[in-house]
C-alpha angles and dihedrals in degrees: 000000000000107000091193096057111126092000129129123237102211105138132016085222087075088065123076125196093272093054092046091051089049089056092048093050093047090049091053091051092050091049090053094051123107108258091244091053091046092055090059094063096080102014109149093015126118129211115207119202130197115188115182090170129054114270138169110162100034097047094043091046091057092045093047092047092051091049092050089053092052098255134117134237135214134164152100119312095161117040090200089072095052138076088262086084088061093053103271111158126237089247093055093045091051092048092051093048089050089062092058099039144057093212135012131220115199133190116179140165095231126086110240094023096122093047089051092047091052089055094054100034122095089207132057116278128216117202109227093177130328117201111287093329115084150332101197100174090053090054092048090051092046092052091048090052092048091050092047094050099038097031090230145035102204113087097022127133108223128190118202111198135186134022101011095162100062103015103109092192087064093059094047090049092050092048089051094045089054085076091063139061099252139138113229128196116195110207122185146121113284093253091053100048120138116282105251094210091057095057098036094109095051102038091099095047100051131051112228143155130200126220142153093216118078091188090071092070111011095102093052099046124108093192132025114198113192124193125188127243108272094224093161090063104045119018094170095067091044089057089050090051092048091051091047091050092050092049090047091052091049090052090051090050090052091050092051093047090048091051092051092050 
C-alpha cells in the first residue's frame, strides 16, 4: 500500500529516514521501468501548478515528470495572466485549481503559504518553495542524487556553501540530513550565516560547524552543496557583500602595488 497516497508534501520535517528511503527506492524502480509501463502510472491524472514566484527548473521538472508518468499539467506560471490580478485570494485560487487537478504544486513568496493551501485545497498539495521557509522536493532530490553518486548518505562529510540565511533549500536539506549520520560544514559570509532559530530543533540531532573560509574544509569534504545568493529576498545584505568585495579587492591591489615597489 502507498503510504503517501492522498498526502501533502509541505515540509521535509514530516519525513523520517524510513519515508525518505521509501521515496528513493520507489524512484529507482520507476527509473528502471520500460517507458510504456512508466506512462501508465499517472495516466488520466492532472497536475495543477501555481507559481507566484519566477521558476524555470522547478516548474519544468514537475511538468516533465508528470509527462513521463503519462499525466498532464496545467496551471499558472505568470500571476499577471490570472484572476489574482483582479484581487482573487490565494484561498480562492487554490480551491478553483483543485477542481481541475488531482494534485497541486505551489510556489509562493509567503512563509506558511503551502501549509495554508493544504488546509483549503480538496486535493493534495506539494510545496515547491514557500517564502524563506522550505523547498522540500528540492531537498529530496538532492539527497537522492547524493545517494546515487556516493552510494550512501550515512558517514559523509558535506559542505553547504553560499547564502545560508535566505536559501530555503538549505533548511530543507539540513532537516532531511538530520535523519542521517553525517558531518555538515556550513560555509558562508558572516552576513549570510544560517538563522539559528530555524535550526534550533535539529541542532542536537546533526553534527555541524560554521565557518567563513571554505579552504578550512574543502579537502576533507565528500560533497560540496552550493546555493546562490538570494538577492531577490534581501538586497541590503547584497549591498554589504558588494562593498566588502570592493574593499577586499582594493586591499589586494595595495598588496600587489606594495610588492612591486
